[in-house]
C-alpha positions in Angstrom: -29.6 -55.7 181.8 -28.6 -59.4 182.0 -29.2 -59.6 178.2 -26.6 -56.9 177.5 -24.1 -58.5 179.9 -24.5 -61.9 178.2 -24.1 -60.4 174.7 -21.0 -58.4 175.6 -19.3 -61.2 177.5 -19.9 -63.6 174.7 -18.8 -61.0 172.2 -15.5 -60.5 174.2 -15.0 -64.3 174.4 -15.5 -65.1 170.8 -13.7 -61.9 169.6 -10.6 -62.9 171.6 -10.8 -66.6 170.6 -10.8 -65.7 166.9 -8.0 -63.1 167.5 -6.0 -65.8 169.3 -6.3 -68.2 166.4 -5.0 -65.5 164.1 -2.2 -64.6 166.5 -1.1 -68.3 166.5 -1.4 -68.8 162.8 0.6 -65.6 162.0 3.1 -66.1 164.8 2.3 -62.9 166.8 4.0 -64.2 170.0 3.4 -61.2 172.3 -0.3 -60.9 171.4 -0.6 -64.7 171.7 0.7 -64.4 175.3 -1.6 -61.6 176.3 -4.9 -62.7 174.7 -5.7 -65.7 177.0 -6.3 -63.3 179.9 -9.1 -61.6 177.9 -10.4 -65.0 176.9 -10.6 -66.0 180.6 -12.6 -62.9 181.5 -15.1 -63.5 178.7 -15.3 -67.3 179.5 -15.9 -66.9 183.2 -18.5 -64.1 182.8 -20.3 -66.0 180.1 -20.5 -69.2 182.1 -21.6 -67.5 185.3 -24.4 -65.5 183.5 -25.6 -68.5 181.4 -25.9 -70.6 184.5 -28.1 -68.0 186.1 -30.3 -67.6 183.0 -30.4 -71.0 181.3 -32.0 -71.4 177.9 -33.1 -67.8 177.9 -29.4 -66.9 177.2 -29.3 -68.5 173.7 -30.2 -65.6 171.5 -27.9 -63.2 173.3 -25.0 -65.7 173.4 -25.4 -66.5 169.7 -25.6 -62.8 168.7 -22.6 -61.8 170.8 -20.6 -64.7 169.3 -21.6 -64.0 165.7 -20.7 -60.3 166.0 -17.5 -61.0 167.9 -16.3 -63.5 165.3 -16.9 -61.4 162.3 -15.6 -58.2 163.9 -12.5 -60.0 165.1 -11.7 -61.2 161.6 -12.2 -57.8 160.2 -10.1 -56.0 162.8 -7.3 -58.5 162.5 -7.2 -58.3 158.7 -7.5 -54.5 158.7 -5.1 -53.5 161.5 -2.9 -56.3 162.8 -2.1 -58.2 159.6 -1.7 -55.2 157.3 -0.4 -53.2 160.2 
């Protein structure tokens, strides 16, 4: 169960960080003001669960981050930018 939580928390964290970068670059002010709260949730959850699980967390954190980054880029280009 902890594996899924790590993967999802890191997914959220990286997804929102990439989205925030796109918000700033493309001057989406409202979205840029809302996104940090989602980043904070992902950040705190990831840190807490990684501290509990140590090096064992790496594959789940890496996978969540990779999927989060790619999907965030796709979603932004598909729905926000072309919107």
